[in-house]
mmCIF file of the N, C-alpha and C atoms, coordinates in Angstrom:
data_MODEL
# 
_entry.id   MODEL 
# 
loop_
_atom_site.group_PDB 
_atom_site.id 
_atom_site.type_symbol 
_atom_site.label_atom_id 
_atom_site.label_alt_id 
_atom_site.label_comp_id 
_atom_site.label_asym_id 
_atom_site.label_entity_id 
_atom_site.label_seq_id 
_atom_site.pdbx_PDB_ins_code 
_atom_site.Cartn_x 
_atom_site.Cartn_y 
_atom_site.Cartn_z 
_atom_site.occupancy 
_atom_site.B_iso_or_equiv 
_atom_site.pdbx_formal_charge 
_atom_site.auth_seq_id 
_atom_site.auth_comp_id 
_atom_site.auth_asym_id 
_atom_site.auth_atom_id 
_atom_site.pdbx_PDB_model_num 
ATOM 1   N N  . MET A 1 1  ? 40.715 -144.315 59.281 1.00 0.00 ? 1  MET A N  1 
ATOM 2   C CA . MET A 1 1  ? 39.575 -143.580 59.781 1.00 0.00 ? 1  MET A CA 1 
ATOM 3   C C  . MET A 1 1  ? 38.946 -142.806 58.624 1.00 0.00 ? 1  MET A C  1 
ATOM 4   N N  . ILE A 1 2  ? 37.623 -142.716 58.666 1.00 0.00 ? 2  ILE A N  1 
ATOM 5   C CA . ILE A 1 2  ? 36.869 -142.022 57.631 1.00 0.00 ? 2  ILE A CA 1 
ATOM 6   C C  . ILE A 1 2  ? 36.154 -140.830 58.268 1.00 0.00 ? 2  ILE A C  1 
ATOM 7   N N  . LEU A 1 3  ? 36.240 -139.668 57.622 1.00 0.00 ? 3  LEU A N  1 
ATOM 8   C CA . LEU A 1 3  ? 35.497 -138.489 58.050 1.00 0.00 ? 3  LEU A CA 1 
ATOM 9   C C  . LEU A 1 3  ? 34.197 -138.462 57.257 1.00 0.00 ? 3  LEU A C  1 
ATOM 10  N N  . VAL A 1 4  ? 33.077 -138.519 57.958 1.00 0.00 ? 4  VAL A N  1 
ATOM 11  C CA . VAL A 1 4  ? 31.762 -138.631 57.311 1.00 0.00 ? 4  VAL A CA 1 
ATOM 12  C C  . VAL A 1 4  ? 31.088 -137.265 57.262 1.00 0.00 ? 4  VAL A C  1 
ATOM 13  N N  . ASP A 1 5  ? 30.623 -136.888 56.089 1.00 0.00 ? 5  ASP A N  1 
ATOM 14  C CA . ASP A 1 5  ? 29.972 -135.603 55.865 1.00 0.00 ? 5  ASP A CA 1 
ATOM 15  C C  . ASP A 1 5  ? 28.495 -135.659 56.237 1.00 0.00 ? 5  ASP A C  1 
ATOM 16  N N  . THR A 1 6  ? 27.929 -134.500 56.492 1.00 0.00 ? 6  THR A N  1 
ATOM 17  C CA . THR A 1 6  ? 26.517 -134.376 56.862 1.00 0.00 ? 6  THR A CA 1 
ATOM 18  C C  . THR A 1 6  ? 25.604 -135.035 55.837 1.00 0.00 ? 6  THR A C  1 
ATOM 19  N N  . SER A 1 7  ? 25.860 -134.793 54.561 1.00 0.00 ? 7  SER A N  1 
ATOM 20  C CA . SER A 1 7  ? 24.968 -135.329 53.517 1.00 0.00 ? 7  SER A CA 1 
ATOM 21  C C  . SER A 1 7  ? 24.916 -136.852 53.540 1.00 0.00 ? 7  SER A C  1 
ATOM 22  N N  . VAL A 1 8  ? 26.018 -137.486 53.869 1.00 0.00 ? 8  VAL A N  1 
ATOM 23  C CA . VAL A 1 8  ? 26.042 -138.947 53.946 1.00 0.00 ? 8  VAL A CA 1 
ATOM 24  C C  . VAL A 1 8  ? 25.149 -139.426 55.083 1.00 0.00 ? 8  VAL A C  1 
ATOM 25  N N  . LEU A 1 9  ? 25.255 -138.774 56.237 1.00 0.00 ? 9  LEU A N  1 
ATOM 26  C CA . LEU A 1 9  ? 24.441 -139.175 57.388 1.00 0.00 ? 9  LEU A CA 1 
ATOM 27  C C  . LEU A 1 9  ? 22.964 -138.880 57.177 1.00 0.00 ? 9  LEU A C  1 
ATOM 28  N N  . VAL A 1 10 ? 22.651 -137.787 56.513 1.00 0.00 ? 10 VAL A N  1 
ATOM 29  C CA . VAL A 1 10 ? 21.245 -137.475 56.207 1.00 0.00 ? 10 VAL A CA 1 
ATOM 30  C C  . VAL A 1 10 ? 20.681 -138.541 55.275 1.00 0.00 ? 10 VAL A C  1 
ATOM 31  N N  . ASP A 1 11 ? 21.430 -138.883 54.226 1.00 0.00 ? 11 ASP A N  1 
ATOM 32  C CA . ASP A 1 11 ? 20.986 -139.945 53.309 1.00 0.00 ? 11 ASP A CA 1 
ATOM 33  C C  . ASP A 1 11 ? 20.801 -141.262 54.053 1.00 0.00 ? 11 ASP A C  1 
ATOM 34  N N  . TRP A 1 12 ? 21.720 -141.558 54.969 1.00 0.00 ? 12 TRP A N  1 
ATOM 35  C CA . TRP A 1 12 ? 21.687 -142.823 55.711 1.00 0.00 ? 12 TRP A CA 1 
ATOM 36  C C  . TRP A 1 12 ? 20.427 -142.940 56.571 1.00 0.00 ? 12 TRP A C  1 
ATOM 37  N N  . THR A 1 13 ? 19.925 -141.836 57.074 1.00 0.00 ? 13 THR A N  1 
ATOM 38  C CA . THR A 1 13 ? 18.747 -141.882 57.935 1.00 0.00 ? 13 THR A CA 1 
ATOM 39  C C  . THR A 1 13 ? 17.440 -141.940 57.157 1.00 0.00 ? 13 THR A C  1 
ATOM 40  N N  . ARG A 1 14 ? 17.497 -141.638 55.876 1.00 0.00 ? 14 ARG A N  1 
ATOM 41  C CA . ARG A 1 14 ? 16.271 -141.633 55.060 1.00 0.00 ? 14 ARG A CA 1 
ATOM 42  C C  . ARG A 1 14 ? 15.984 -143.002 54.475 1.00 0.00 ? 14 ARG A C  1 
ATOM 43  N N  . LYS A 1 15 ? 14.706 -143.183 54.151 1.00 0.00 ? 15 LYS A N  1 
ATOM 44  C CA . LYS A 1 15 ? 14.297 -144.431 53.505 1.00 0.00 ? 15 LYS A CA 1 
ATOM 45  C C  . LYS A 1 15 ? 14.797 -144.451 52.073 1.00 0.00 ? 15 LYS A C  1 
ATOM 46  N N  . GLY A 1 16 ? 14.927 -145.637 51.543 1.00 0.00 ? 16 GLY A N  1 
ATOM 47  C CA . GLY A 1 16 ? 15.383 -145.791 50.167 1.00 0.00 ? 16 GLY A CA 1 
ATOM 48  C C  . GLY A 1 16 ? 16.851 -146.151 50.133 1.00 0.00 ? 16 GLY A C  1 
ATOM 49  N N  . ASP A 1 17 ? 17.318 -146.455 48.945 1.00 0.00 ? 17 ASP A N  1 
ATOM 50  C CA . ASP A 1 17 ? 18.703 -146.871 48.769 1.00 0.00 ? 17 ASP A CA 1 
ATOM 51  C C  . ASP A 1 17 ? 19.420 -145.932 47.824 1.00 0.00 ? 17 ASP A C  1 
ATOM 52  N N  . ASN A 1 18 ? 20.667 -145.679 48.120 1.00 0.00 ? 18 ASN A N  1 
ATOM 53  C CA . ASN A 1 18 ? 21.559 -144.992 47.202 1.00 0.00 ? 18 ASN A CA 1 
ATOM 54  C C  . ASN A 1 18 ? 22.985 -145.417 47.512 1.00 0.00 ? 18 ASN A C  1 
ATOM 55  N N  . SER A 1 19 ? 23.918 -145.035 46.681 1.00 0.00 ? 19 SER A N  1 
ATOM 56  C CA . SER A 1 19 ? 25.293 -145.516 46.829 1.00 0.00 ? 19 SER A CA 1 
ATOM 57  C C  . SER A 1 19 ? 25.953 -145.002 48.110 1.00 0.00 ? 19 SER A C  1 
ATOM 58  N N  . MET A 1 20 ? 25.662 -143.762 48.521 1.00 0.00 ? 20 MET A N  1 
ATOM 59  C CA . MET A 1 20 ? 26.260 -143.219 49.736 1.00 0.00 ? 20 MET A CA 1 
ATOM 60  C C  . MET A 1 20 ? 25.739 -143.944 50.968 1.00 0.00 ? 20 MET A C  1 
ATOM 61  N N  . LYS A 1 21 ? 24.455 -144.221 50.974 1.00 0.00 ? 21 LYS A N  1 
ATOM 62  C CA . LYS A 1 21 ? 23.856 -144.947 52.097 1.00 0.00 ? 21 LYS A CA 1 
ATOM 63  C C  . LYS A 1 21 ? 24.490 -146.334 52.208 1.00 0.00 ? 21 LYS A C  1 
ATOM 64  N N  . LYS A 1 22 ? 24.633 -147.007 51.103 1.00 0.00 ? 22 LYS A N  1 
ATOM 65  C CA . LYS A 1 22 ? 25.229 -148.340 51.090 1.00 0.00 ? 22 LYS A CA 1 
ATOM 66  C C  . LYS A 1 22 ? 26.686 -148.282 51.562 1.00 0.00 ? 22 LYS A C  1 
ATOM 67  N N  . ALA A 1 23 ? 27.420 -147.290 51.096 1.00 0.00 ? 23 ALA A N  1 
ATOM 68  C CA . ALA A 1 23 ? 28.828 -147.168 51.482 1.00 0.00 ? 23 ALA A CA 1 
ATOM 69  C C  . ALA A 1 23 ? 28.966 -146.940 52.989 1.00 0.00 ? 23 ALA A C  1 
ATOM 70  N N  . PHE A 1 24 ? 28.102 -146.101 53.561 1.00 0.00 ? 24 PHE A N  1 
ATOM 71  C CA . PHE A 1 24 ? 28.194 -145.851 54.998 1.00 0.00 ? 24 PHE A CA 1 
ATOM 72  C C  . PHE A 1 24 ? 27.749 -147.076 55.788 1.00 0.00 ? 24 PHE A C  1 
ATOM 73  N N  . GLU A 1 25 ? 26.757 -147.791 55.309 1.00 0.00 ? 25 GLU A N  1 
ATOM 74  C CA . GLU A 1 25 ? 26.354 -149.039 55.972 1.00 0.00 ? 25 GLU A CA 1 
ATOM 75  C C  . GLU A 1 25 ? 27.517 -150.026 55.994 1.00 0.00 ? 25 GLU A C  1 
ATOM 76  N N  . ASP A 1 26 ? 28.282 -150.076 54.903 1.00 0.00 ? 26 ASP A N  1 
ATOM 77  C CA . ASP A 1 26 ? 29.458 -150.948 54.859 1.00 0.00 ? 26 ASP A CA 1 
ATOM 78  C C  . ASP A 1 26 ? 30.486 -150.538 55.912 1.00 0.00 ? 26 ASP A C  1 
ATOM 79  N N  . VAL A 1 27 ? 30.640 -149.229 56.124 1.00 0.00 ? 27 VAL A N  1 
ATOM 80  C CA . VAL A 1 27 ? 31.565 -148.726 57.147 1.00 0.00 ? 27 VAL A CA 1 
ATOM 81  C C  . VAL A 1 27 ? 31.103 -149.166 58.533 1.00 0.00 ? 27 VAL A C  1 
ATOM 82  N N  . VAL A 1 28 ? 29.831 -148.921 58.827 1.00 0.00 ? 28 VAL A N  1 
ATOM 83  C CA . VAL A 1 28 ? 29.284 -149.243 60.155 1.00 0.00 ? 28 VAL A CA 1 
ATOM 84  C C  . VAL A 1 28 ? 29.328 -150.752 60.399 1.00 0.00 ? 28 VAL A C  1 
ATOM 85  N N  . LEU A 1 29 ? 28.840 -151.521 59.454 1.00 0.00 ? 29 LEU A N  1 
ATOM 86  C CA . LEU A 1 29 ? 28.788 -152.974 59.627 1.00 0.00 ? 29 LEU A CA 1 
ATOM 87  C C  . LEU A 1 29 ? 30.176 -153.610 59.615 1.00 0.00 ? 29 LEU A C  1 
ATOM 88  N N  . GLY A 1 30 ? 31.128 -152.951 58.966 1.00 0.00 ? 30 GLY A N  1 
ATOM 89  C CA . GLY A 1 30 ? 32.486 -153.461 58.913 1.00 0.00 ? 30 GLY A CA 1 
ATOM 90  C C  . GLY A 1 30 ? 33.353 -152.989 60.070 1.00 0.00 ? 30 GLY A C  1 
ATOM 91  N N  . PHE A 1 31 ? 32.718 -152.262 60.997 1.00 0.00 ? 31 PHE A N  1 
ATOM 92  C CA . PHE A 1 31 ? 33.440 -151.731 62.163 1.00 0.00 ? 31 PHE A CA 1 
ATOM 93  C C  . PHE A 1 31 ? 34.650 -150.899 61.758 1.00 0.00 ? 31 PHE A C  1 
ATOM 94  N N  . ILE A 1 32 ? 34.508 -150.170 60.657 1.00 0.00 ? 32 ILE A N  1 
ATOM 95  C CA . ILE A 1 32 ? 35.568 -149.270 60.196 1.00 0.00 ? 32 ILE A CA 1 
ATOM 96  C C  . ILE A 1 32 ? 35.457 -147.980 61.003 1.00 0.00 ? 32 ILE A C  1 
ATOM 97  N N  . PRO A 1 33 ? 36.559 -147.526 61.592 1.00 0.00 ? 33 PRO A N  1 
ATOM 98  C CA . PRO A 1 33 ? 36.493 -146.311 62.404 1.00 0.00 ? 33 PRO A CA 1 
ATOM 99  C C  . PRO A 1 33 ? 36.080 -145.105 61.561 1.00 0.00 ? 33 PRO A C  1 
ATOM 100 N N  . TYR A 1 34 ? 35.169 -144.314 62.085 1.00 0.00 ? 34 TYR A N  1 
ATOM 101 C CA . TYR A 1 34 ? 34.740 -143.097 61.397 1.00 0.00 ? 34 TYR A CA 1 
ATOM 102 C C  . TYR A 1 34 ? 34.556 -141.995 62.418 1.00 0.00 ? 34 TYR A C  1 
ATOM 103 N N  . ARG A 1 35 ? 34.590 -140.770 61.931 1.00 0.00 ? 35 ARG A N  1 
ATOM 104 C CA . ARG A 1 35 ? 34.378 -139.598 62.770 1.00 0.00 ? 35 ARG A CA 1 
ATOM 105 C C  . ARG A 1 35 ? 33.482 -138.626 62.026 1.00 0.00 ? 35 ARG A C  1 
ATOM 106 N N  . VAL A 1 36 ? 32.841 -137.757 62.784 1.00 0.00 ? 36 VAL A N  1 
ATOM 107 C CA . VAL A 1 36 ? 32.119 -136.614 62.229 1.00 0.00 ? 36 VAL A CA 1 
ATOM 108 C C  . VAL A 1 36 ? 32.732 -135.369 62.844 1.00 0.00 ? 36 VAL A C  1 
ATOM 109 N N  . SER A 1 37 ? 32.784 -134.305 62.067 1.00 0.00 ? 37 SER A N  1 
ATOM 110 C CA . SER A 1 37 ? 33.332 -133.069 62.609 1.00 0.00 ? 37 SER A CA 1 
ATOM 111 C C  . SER A 1 37 ? 32.303 -132.408 63.525 1.00 0.00 ? 37 SER A C  1 
ATOM 112 N N  . VAL A 1 38 ? 32.780 -131.501 64.324 1.00 0.00 ? 38 VAL A N  1 
ATOM 113 C CA . VAL A 1 38 ? 31.885 -130.727 65.190 1.00 0.00 ? 38 VAL A CA 1 
ATOM 114 C C  . VAL A 1 38 ? 30.838 -130.010 64.337 1.00 0.00 ? 38 VAL A C  1 
ATOM 115 N N  . LEU A 1 39 ? 31.259 -129.534 63.170 1.00 0.00 ? 39 LEU A N  1 
ATOM 116 C CA . LEU A 1 39 ? 30.321 -128.824 62.286 1.00 0.00 ? 39 LEU A CA 1 
ATOM 117 C C  . LEU A 1 39 ? 29.233 -129.757 61.759 1.00 0.00 ? 39 LEU A C  1 
ATOM 118 N N  . THR A 1 40 ? 29.597 -130.966 61.419 1.00 0.00 ? 40 THR A N  1 
ATOM 119 C CA . THR A 1 40 ? 28.609 -131.943 60.968 1.00 0.00 ? 40 THR A CA 1 
ATOM 120 C C  . THR A 1 40 ? 27.624 -132.247 62.088 1.00 0.00 ? 40 THR A C  1 
ATOM 121 N N  . TYR A 1 41 ? 28.144 -132.429 63.286 1.00 0.00 ? 41 TYR A N  1 
ATOM 122 C CA . TYR A 1 41 ? 27.276 -132.692 64.442 1.00 0.00 ? 41 TYR A CA 1 
ATOM 123 C C  . TYR A 1 41 ? 26.285 -131.543 64.631 1.00 0.00 ? 41 TYR A C  1 
ATOM 124 N N  . GLN A 1 42 ? 26.777 -130.313 64.535 1.00 0.00 ? 42 GLN A N  1 
ATOM 125 C CA . GLN A 1 42 ? 25.900 -129.143 64.676 1.00 0.00 ? 42 GLN A CA 1 
ATOM 126 C C  . GLN A 1 42 ? 24.824 -129.138 63.597 1.00 0.00 ? 42 GLN A C  1 
ATOM 127 N N  . GLU A 1 43 ? 25.217 -129.399 62.356 1.00 0.00 ? 43 GLU A N  1 
ATOM 128 C CA . GLU A 1 43 ? 24.246 -129.408 61.261 1.00 0.00 ? 43 GLU A CA 1 
ATOM 129 C C  . GLU A 1 43 ? 23.186 -130.480 61.473 1.00 0.00 ? 43 GLU A C  1 
ATOM 130 N N  . LEU A 1 44 ? 23.596 -131.648 61.929 1.00 0.00 ? 44 LEU A N  1 
ATOM 131 C CA . LEU A 1 44 ? 22.623 -132.712 62.194 1.00 0.00 ? 44 LEU A CA 1 
ATOM 132 C C  . LEU A 1 44 ? 21.658 -132.315 63.298 1.00 0.00 ? 44 LEU A C  1 
ATOM 133 N N  . MET A 1 45 ? 22.185 -131.740 64.363 1.00 0.00 ? 45 MET A N  1 
ATOM 134 C CA . MET A 1 45 ? 21.329 -131.351 65.490 1.00 0.00 ? 45 MET A CA 1 
ATOM 135 C C  . MET A 1 45 ? 20.353 -130.240 65.082 1.00 0.00 ? 45 MET A C  1 
ATOM 136 N N  . GLN A 1 46 ? 20.827 -129.304 64.274 1.00 0.00 ? 46 GLN A N  1 
ATOM 137 C CA . GLN A 1 46 ? 19.950 -128.225 63.811 1.00 0.00 ? 46 GLN A CA 1 
ATOM 138 C C  . GLN A 1 46 ? 18.845 -128.744 62.908 1.00 0.00 ? 46 GLN A C  1 
ATOM 139 N N  . GLY A 1 47 ? 19.109 -129.837 62.214 1.00 0.00 ? 47 GLY A N  1 
ATOM 140 C CA . GLY A 1 47 ? 18.123 -130.389 61.285 1.00 0.00 ? 47 GLY A CA 1 
ATOM 141 C C  . GLY A 1 47 ? 17.098 -131.298 61.928 1.00 0.00 ? 47 GLY A C  1 
ATOM 142 N N  . THR A 1 48 ? 17.230 -131.566 63.220 1.00 0.00 ? 48 THR A N  1 
ATOM 143 C CA . THR A 1 48 ? 16.271 -132.457 63.870 1.00 0.00 ? 48 THR A CA 1 
ATOM 144 C C  . THR A 1 48 ? 14.921 -131.771 64.031 1.00 0.00 ? 48 THR A C  1 
ATOM 145 N N  . ARG A 1 49 ? 13.893 -132.595 64.093 1.00 0.00 ? 49 ARG A N  1 
ATOM 146 C CA . ARG A 1 49 ? 12.525 -132.066 64.205 1.00 0.00 ? 49 ARG A CA 1 
ATOM 147 C C  . ARG A 1 49 ? 11.888 -132.372 65.546 1.00 0.00 ? 49 ARG A C  1 
ATOM 148 N N  . SER A 1 50 ? 12.577 -133.143 66.367 1.00 0.00 ? 50 SER A N  1 
ATOM 149 C CA . SER A 1 50 ? 11.979 -133.515 67.657 1.00 0.00 ? 50 SER A CA 1 
ATOM 150 C C  . SER A 1 50 ? 13.065 -133.878 68.667 1.00 0.00 ? 50 SER A C  1 
ATOM 151 N N  . ASP A 1 51 ? 12.656 -133.924 69.916 1.00 0.00 ? 51 ASP A N  1 
ATOM 152 C CA . ASP A 1 51 ? 13.577 -134.362 70.971 1.00 0.00 ? 51 ASP A CA 1 
ATOM 153 C C  . ASP A 1 51 ? 14.016 -135.803 70.742 1.00 0.00 ? 51 ASP A C  1 
ATOM 154 N N  . ALA A 1 52 ? 13.119 -136.610 70.202 1.00 0.00 ? 52 ALA A N  1 
ATOM 155 C CA . ALA A 1 52 ? 13.447 -138.014 69.938 1.00 0.00 ? 52 ALA A CA 1 
ATOM 156 C C  . ALA A 1 52 ? 14.550 -138.124 68.883 1.00 0.00 ? 52 ALA A C  1 
ATOM 157 N N  . GLU A 1 53 ? 14.465 -137.307 67.821 1.00 0.00 ? 53 GLU A N  1 
ATOM 158 C CA . GLU A 1 53 ? 15.507 -137.315 66.794 1.00 0.00 ? 53 GLU A CA 1 
ATOM 159 C C  . GLU A 1 53 ? 16.845 -136.864 67.378 1.00 0.00 ? 53 GLU A C  1 
ATOM 160 N N  . ARG A 1 54 ? 16.818 -135.816 68.199 1.00 0.00 ? 54 ARG A N  1 
ATOM 161 C CA . ARG A 1 54 ? 18.051 -135.330 68.826 1.00 0.00 ? 54 ARG A CA 1 
ATOM 162 C C  . ARG A 1 54 ? 18.665 -136.406 69.709 1.00 0.00 ? 54 ARG A C  1 
ATOM 163 N N  . ALA A 1 55 ? 17.845 -137.105 70.460 1.00 0.00 ? 55 ALA A N  1 
ATOM 164 C CA . ALA A 1 55 ? 18.337 -138.169 71.340 1.00 0.00 ? 55 ALA A CA 1 
ATOM 165 C C  . ALA A 1 55 ? 18.954 -139.298 70.521 1.00 0.00 ? 55 ALA A C  1 
ATOM 166 N N  . LYS A 1 56 ? 18.337 -139.613 69.403 1.00 0.00 ? 56 LYS A N  1 
ATOM 167 C CA . LYS A 1 56 ? 18.845 -140.686 68.551 1.00 0.00 ? 56 LYS A CA 1 
ATOM 168 C C  . LYS A 1 56 ? 20.219 -140.325 67.982 1.00 0.00 ? 56 LYS A C  1 
ATOM 169 N N  . ILE A 1 57 ? 20.385 -139.085 67.569 1.00 0.00 ? 57 ILE A N  1 
ATOM 170 C CA . ILE A 1 57 ? 21.677 -138.638 67.044 1.00 0.00 ? 57 ILE A CA 1 
ATOM 171 C C  . ILE A 1 57 ? 22.723 -138.645 68.148 1.00 0.00 ? 57 ILE A C  1 
ATOM 172 N N  . LYS A 1 58 ? 22.355 -138.148 69.323 1.00 0.00 ? 58 LYS A N  1 
ATOM 173 C CA . LYS A 1 58 ? 23.298 -138.134 70.447 1.00 0.00 ? 58 LYS A CA 1 
ATOM 174 C C  . LYS A 1 58 ? 23.725 -139.549 70.816 1.00 0.00 ? 58 LYS A C  1 
ATOM 175 N N  . GLU A 1 59 ? 22.812 -140.491 70.713 1.00 0.00 ? 59 GLU A N  1 
ATOM 176 C CA . GLU A 1 59 ? 23.136 -141.880 71.033 1.00 0.00 ? 59 GLU A CA 1 
ATOM 177 C C  . GLU A 1 59 ? 24.069 -142.473 69.978 1.00 0.00 ? 59 GLU A C  1 
ATOM 178 N N  . PHE A 1 60 ? 23.793 -142.171 68.716 1.00 0.00 ? 60 PHE A N  1 
ATOM 179 C CA . PHE A 1 60 ? 24.584 -142.730 67.621 1.00 0.00 ? 60 PHE A CA 1 
ATOM 180 C C  . PHE A 1 60 ? 25.971 -142.093 67.545 1.00 0.00 ? 60 PHE A C  1 
ATOM 181 N N  . ILE A 1 61 ? 26.017 -140.776 67.721 1.00 0.00 ? 61 ILE A N  1 
ATOM 182 C CA . ILE A 1 61 ? 27.284 -140.057 67.639 1.00 0.00 ? 61 ILE A CA 1 
ATOM 183 C C  . ILE A 1 61 ? 27.713 -139.696 69.053 1.00 0.00 ? 61 ILE A C  1 
ATOM 184 N N  . ASP A 1 62 ? 28.560 -140.524 69.604 1.00 0.00 ? 62 ASP A N  1 
ATOM 185 C CA . ASP A 1 62 ? 29.020 -140.269 70.960 1.00 0.00 ? 62 ASP A CA 1 
ATOM 186 C C  . ASP A 1 62 ? 30.269 -139.384 70.937 1.00 0.00 ? 62 ASP A C  1 
ATOM 187 N N  . GLU A 1 63 ? 30.759 -139.033 72.099 1.00 0.00 ? 63 GLU A N  1 
ATOM 188 C CA . GLU A 1 63 ? 31.913 -138.138 72.217 1.00 0.00 ? 63 GLU A CA 1 
ATOM 189 C C  . GLU A 1 63 ? 33.140 -138.654 71.462 1.00 0.00 ? 63 GLU A C  1 
ATOM 190 N N  . GLU A 1 64 ? 33.323 -139.946 71.424 1.00 0.00 ? 64 GLU A N  1 
ATOM 191 C CA . GLU A 1 64 ? 34.491 -140.522 70.752 1.00 0.00 ? 64 GLU A CA 1 
ATOM 192 C C  . GLU A 1 64 ? 34.412 -140.389 69.239 1.00 0.00 ? 64 GLU A C  1 
ATOM 193 N N  . THR A 1 65 ? 33.229 -140.176 68.716 1.00 0.00 ? 65 THR A N  1 
ATOM 194 C CA . THR A 1 65 ? 33.025 -140.097 67.272 1.00 0.00 ? 65 THR A CA 1 
ATOM 195 C C  . THR A 1 65 ? 33.233 -138.679 66.739 1.00 0.00 ? 65 THR A C  1 
ATOM 196 N N  . ILE A 1 66 ? 33.191 -137.683 67.612 1.00 0.00 ? 66 ILE A N  1 
ATOM 197 C CA . ILE A 1 66 ? 33.279 -136.288 67.184 1.00 0.00 ? 66 ILE A CA 1 
ATOM 198 C C  . ILE A 1 66 ? 34.737 -135.867 67.041 1.00 0.00 ? 66 ILE A C  1 
ATOM 199 N N  . LEU A 1 67 ? 35.055 -135.315 65.885 1.00 0.00 ? 67 LEU A N  1 
ATOM 200 C CA . LEU A 1 67 ? 36.393 -134.827 65.591 1.00 0.00 ? 67 LEU A CA 1 
ATOM 201 C C  . LEU A 1 67 ? 36.394 -133.312 65.741 1.00 0.00 ? 67 LEU A C  1 
ATOM 202 N N  . HIS A 1 68 ? 37.244 -132.815 66.606 1.00 0.00 ? 68 HIS A N  1 
ATOM 203 C CA . HIS A 1 68 ? 37.338 -131.370 66.847 1.00 0.00 ? 68 HIS A CA 1 
ATOM 204 C C  . HIS A 1 68 ? 38.398 -130.792 65.914 1.00 0.00 ? 68 HIS A C  1 
ATOM 205 N N  . LEU A 1 69 ? 37.932 -130.108 64.891 1.00 0.00 ? 69 LEU A N  1 
ATOM 206 C CA . LEU A 1 69 ? 38.818 -129.531 63.890 1.00 0.00 ? 69 LEU A CA 1 
ATOM 207 C C  . LEU A 1 69 ? 39.319 -128.163 64.338 1.00 0.00 ? 69 LEU A C  1 
ATOM 208 N N  . PRO A 1 70 ? 40.463 -127.738 63.801 1.00 0.00 ? 70 PRO A N  1 
ATOM 209 C CA . PRO A 1 70 ? 40.921 -126.376 64.089 1.00 0.00 ? 70 PRO A CA 1 
ATOM 210 C C  . PRO A 1 70 ? 39.875 -125.376 63.592 1.00 0.00 ? 70 PRO A C  1 
ATOM 211 N N  . THR A 1 71 ? 39.731 -124.280 64.265 1.00 0.00 ? 71 THR A N  1 
ATOM 212 C CA . THR A 1 71 ? 38.653 -123.358 63.901 1.00 0.00 ? 71 THR A CA 1 
ATOM 213 C C  . THR A 1 71 ? 39.150 -122.038 63.338 1.00 0.00 ? 71 THR A C  1 
ATOM 214 N N  . ASP A 1 72 ? 40.370 -121.999 62.810 1.00 0.00 ? 72 ASP A N  1 
ATOM 215 C CA . ASP A 1 72 ? 40.802 -120.752 62.190 1.00 0.00 ? 72 ASP A CA 1 
ATOM 216 C C  . ASP A 1 72 ? 40.418 -120.748 60.708 1.00 0.00 ? 72 ASP A C  1 
ATOM 217 N N  . LEU A 1 73 ? 40.313 -119.573 60.144 1.00 0.00 ? 73 LEU A N  1 
ATOM 218 C CA . LEU A 1 73 ? 39.844 -119.450 58.765 1.00 0.00 ? 73 LEU A CA 1 
ATOM 219 C C  . LEU A 1 73 ? 40.817 -120.069 57.767 1.00 0.00 ? 73 LEU A C  1 
ATOM 220 N N  . ASP A 1 74 ? 42.095 -120.093 58.077 1.00 0.00 ? 74 ASP A N  1 
ATOM 221 C CA . ASP A 1 74 ? 43.062 -120.705 57.168 1.00 0.00 ? 74 ASP A CA 1 
ATOM 222 C C  . ASP A 1 74 ? 42.767 -122.197 56.966 1.00 0.00 ? 74 ASP A C  1 
ATOM 223 N N  . PHE A 1 75 ? 42.293 -122.853 57.999 1.00 0.00 ? 75 PHE A N  1 
ATOM 224 C CA . PHE A 1 75 ? 41.959 -124.266 57.884 1.00 0.00 ? 75 PHE A CA 1 
ATOM 225 C C  . PHE A 1 75 ? 40.834 -124.489 56.882 1.00 0.00 ? 75 PHE A C  1 
ATOM 226 N N  . PHE A 1 76 ? 39.789 -123.636 56.973 1.00 0.00 ? 76 PHE A N  1 
ATOM 227 C CA . PHE A 1 76 ? 38.639 -123.815 56.109 1.00 0.00 ? 76 PHE A CA 1 
ATOM 228 C C  . PHE A 1 76 ? 38.922 -123.298 54.713 1.00 0.00 ? 76 PHE A C  1 
# 
């Protein structure tokens, strides 16, 4: 399983090519299991500009994809 960071997902949604975008496309197309943390999900949702963008993220990142990390300060 791969934990995907916010910056990777932001790059993946933008036009153009870069190594992170290509690497994540390989994960998705290769059916490699990945997760996003609750914090990444929050950051993505906060960065949306429309209801359509929010819906697209909710569709792409379903409940099974979200990783609930411990929330104590020692973890971070």
